[in-house]
N, C-alpha and C positions, 0 to 999 in steps of 0.2 A: 505493499500500500504505499503510494506516493502523498497521497494528501493527508495533511492534520488537519483535526477538527479539532477546536480551542473552545472549550464548554466550562470550563473553571471560572470562579466568582470572583476574577481580576488576577491577573489581566485581561482582558476581553477582548475579542475581534476588532480590530482598526478597517473602517471600509475601505474601498480603494479611492474614493475620491478623498477622503481624510486623507490619505497617506499621500494621493498625489498633490496635495496643498502642503504638506508638510516639504515636499522635494522640493518645491519652490527654490530658485535662489535666495543666498542668506540674504538681508538688508540689516542696516543699522536699527538699535531700538529707541535712539537719539533723534528721530527723524520724525516730520508729518505721517509720513507713510505708516510707521509702526502706530502714533496716536491716533490716525482715522481708524485703523484697523480694533486697536485697544479701546475704543469708544465704543463700536459696533459690539466686541464681546463684553464689554461691563454691561449695556443693554441687556443683550439676551441673558446673562446672569443674575439680572434682576429678575426678568421674565421666569427664569427656571427655580429661582428659590422663592418666588412669588412675594418679593421683598420690594419695599422702597427705600431699603437701604444699600449700601455698598456691598459688592459681593469682591473680595479681596482675592488678587491671585498670587500664590506662590511658587517658586520655584523651588518645590519639596514635594514628597509624598505625601498620603493625606494625613499620616500619623505626624508631619510636621505642623501642619495646621490646627491637630490636635495640642500639640506642644503652646502653637502660640496663643490656643486659647486659654491655656493654665498660665503661663506666665505673666499675661495681659490683663487678666478679669481676676485674679488670686494672689495675694500675697501670703508668704510664709507664715504657718500658723492658722491659716485661715482653715476652718473646719470646710467638709465637704462631702456631701451623700453619693458615693458613687454604687450604681447598679454595675454588679458583678454578676453575668450569668453566660460570661464565655471566654475568650480568647482576650476580645476586643475591652470587653469588662475589664479584664483583668491588666489590660494596658493603660486604661485608666487610671487604676490604683497606683501602677509603677510611677505613671507619670507625677500624678500629685504627690507622693513619697517623694521622689526626686526634687520637686523643686519647695519641699518643706510644708506643703499642706498638711492638715491632719484627716485622711478618708474616715469616711463610717459608711463602713460595706453592708450592703443590702445584699445578700448571697441568694440566687436564685439558681435553680437547678437546670442544667443547661437541658435546650429547647423550650424552655418554659418562658412567658414573659411576667414582668416584675408586677406585684399588683399595685393598684394603684395606693390602697390603704396602706402598703409597707412602707411608701414614700412618704406617705402622709406623716406616719408615726413615725418614722426617723428623724423628719423634720420638726415636728412638735419635742420630740425628747433631743434635740439638740436644736436649740431657735436662733444658735448663732450661726448653723451652717448657710454659708454664703453662695451654695451652687448644689444642683444635682447634676452629675455627670453620667450619661447614658447613652447606649445605640437605638438610633431607629430601626437595623436593621442588622443582629446581631451574626456576622457572617461566617462565623465560626460554628453556629449551631443553628442556623438558616430561621430564629423566629423574630419575630417584631415586637416590640415593645408600646405602650400604649402613648405617645408622646400626646397627642390632642389632650387627655386626660390629665398626664402630667401638667401640661402647661397649665392647665385651669389651677392645680395645687400651688405651682410655684408662684402664679401672677399675683396672689394674694399674700405674696411675702416680699421681703427685701432677698429673694432669694433667684438666683441665676439659672434658668435651665438651658444646658450646653450639648447639643445632640450632636454625636459622629452618624451623620449621614453617608457613610462612605458608600453604603449599597444601598440608600435609600432614596437620595436626592436624584432625582428622573428615572425613578422606578415607580414608585406611588406617589399619590397625592399628599404633599407635606408642606401646606402653605405658611410659611414661617410668620409672616403677620399675621394671618386671620387668626393662627391658634395660639401666637406670643411666644415662640420659640425666642430664646435669646442668644444663642449662640449654635450656628446650623453649620458644618462642613462635609466636603466632600473630596472626593480624589477625581485625577483625569482618568484611571484606566479602569473605570467600572461604566456605569451607563453613559457617562461621555463618550465612548468607543474612543479614547487614547492612549497612546501610550503612559507607563508611570512618569509622575516628573510634575505633575501640578497640583499643589494643595489650595484647593478653594473654601473661604470662611465668608460668613456674613455675621453681623454683630446690631441686636438691637438699639434701641437709643438707650434703653435700661442698664445694656451691657457698657456701652460706649461712656456713659457717666461712671459708673463704676472701675472700666479703664483709666481714669483721667486721676482717681484717688490711688491707685495700687502704686506702689513703690518698688516693687520686683523689677528686678535690672532683667532689660533684653536687649538685643541690639538687630541681629538677622530679622528677628520675630518681632520687630517693633509695629504692631499696628496700628500704632497713631502715623509713624512718619510714613507707612506704605499708604496709608488712606488719604495722606495728604498730597503725597503724591501722583497716585492715581487717580485722583479728582481732576489733576490734570492731563489725565491718559499718557500718564508715563509710571513708570517704577522706580521703588528707592534703589536697587541694584539691579544688575544685569537679568531678565528676564528669560527662559526658557523659550527664546523667540520660534520657532518651529513648531513648540506645543501649541502655544498662543495663537499661531497660524493656523492649525491642525482644529482647536478647539472653537474657531469663528465658523469653519467649515461645520464640525460636529453640531453647534448650536443653530447653523443654519438645517440641516438634515432635522432635528428635534422641532424646529418652527413650521418647518415644509409637512411635516407629519401630525402637527397638532398635538399640545402637551396631553392633552385629555387621551388622545389617540394611542400617545406613547405608553401612557397608565393601563389604558386598556389590554394592549399588547402585551407587556408585562403579566398583566393579571391573567390573561387565556393561554401564555403560555405555561404560567406556574399551575394552573387549573389542567392544564393537559399531563403534564410531568405528575401532579398527583393522582389523577384518574389513572394514570399508566400503572403507578404505585400501588394502587388498589389492585388493579387487576391480576398483578404479580405476586398480590399478598405481601408487600415488603412495608416493613413500617415507617412511619413518617418519622424523623427527628423531632419534628415541631408539630405535633399534631393540633394541637389548638390554636396557634396563632403561627402560621407558616407565612415566610416571606415570598414576595412574590419576585425575588432576585435570584433563589437560588433554592433548591429543593434537596434537604440533606433524608437519607434513604438507610435504614438499617441494613446490612448485607447479611443472609441467611446466616445460622450461627456456626454450620459447618464449612462455612469459607471464610477464609484469610482474605479481609477487607483489602492488606495493603499491597497482595498479591493481584488481587483484582483490579486494583487500581494501577499497578502497573505494568498489568497485563494489556487493561485499555490504551494505556499512554502507550508502550513501547511495541507492541504486537497490532494492536487493532488503530493505532493514531489518533485514537482519542481520549482527549484531556479533560476530565473530570477533578474534582479535588478529593482529599482523603478529610480522614478525622484529626485530630488534634488532642493531645493530652490523652484523658482514658479514652477518648472514643476514636483514637488510632486504631485502624486495622478492623474497627467495626461499623466506620459508615462510607459514602460514597455523596457529593456533593455534586449536584447536576446543575450550573448554572442557566438564566435564561434572561440576562441584564446585558442591557445596550443593543449592540449588531448583531440582534438574532431574530428569527423568524419561525413560522408553522414547521418547515421541515428542519430546522436543526432540532428541534424539540422530537420529531418524528426521529430523526437521525440517531438521536442519543438514545432513545428507547431502545431502538432496534440494538445499538451496539452494547448496552447493560444486557439486554437477552441473551445475546451470543456468546456474551462474556460470561453470564451465570450457567449458560450451557457448556459450557468449557471448563467451567469445573465441578459438572455433576450435579450441577442443580438442577431441577427435574419441572422446568420450564418450559410451558406451551407457547413455541416462539411465533410471533406476532399480535399474540393475548394483549399484552401492554401497549404495542403498536397501534392495535385498534382500538383502544379506548381512548388512547391520545386522538387519533383521527378523531374520534367520533365528536371529541370535546372540541377540536378545534374545527370541526366541519363547518358548522354554523356560521363562522367568522371568514368564510372563503366570500369572494365577491360571487353574486349572482348572474 
């Protein structure tokens, strides 16, 4: 097999027209040419985040934007409530600890969503808590957290809601301003259909007021400096020029499709994948609150999931993601975010069926594919 199919939840496939845009000759970032393009990017990002605020573009991974949120919005000694329901919840803990914050941890079973009352109770018990740090979509467990309801809790307090939306923004409806999210983050290599290298972050007026009071040292991730510069359609430091050009094209593609249609497509692909899982009698990792970005499935007990994952990747040339920590070797994760369509999902299910059969699982070939096709059929053009 000579063609590889990338179905991991990041990096995700890059469309040809985005690759071609990034391949154009390099130009300087301190020019009217770049400023004109950057102005259009900034407008497109506001539409994507559904905010009137600035969405800042950083030359970093999504983790860089997470760090920027911590160092700009909180001071050493500040208490923050952290929802820890997976590897990226753990990352919030590590970032908070690194910069001298005091994390109040809410442990959530992997694959489950935090309950709103858990967060409210933690804030009642720690009234000095300055923030709630949470994932929109916890990529490692394929679960989503109730961001709209959590925002309703934090809006009543002097507590910022900081959301890692790295596999949420551009996947499902997450209107920053309308819900009252204070900090929203994403990265380029997910729904935005780009290579890794851009971190994107937006702050509410409440969050900017907090930034002005925080004495935490910062240099490269000084969001005040970036906000001042990006308001002039430039950047404080050298930007990832080719990625910004690609971002312009990706945002154009999303605008052409229509944001509501983008969300509906992700939901449809996720529903088809879950229908296939049910037909194949494979358990969902997140049965009650599955993410539209990626579906996690437990592999049959008799199969080593790490070997299944490697076989799919190396022999079948289909790249899923495996499990992490205690889920390593027990699950596979199939992405359906970004540059994905119906036939990517059908191919993914077919590949999974074939791999399960290879490892001796009694799977009826085509059963999952048929269930996915039935789910997708209603959305095809008439």
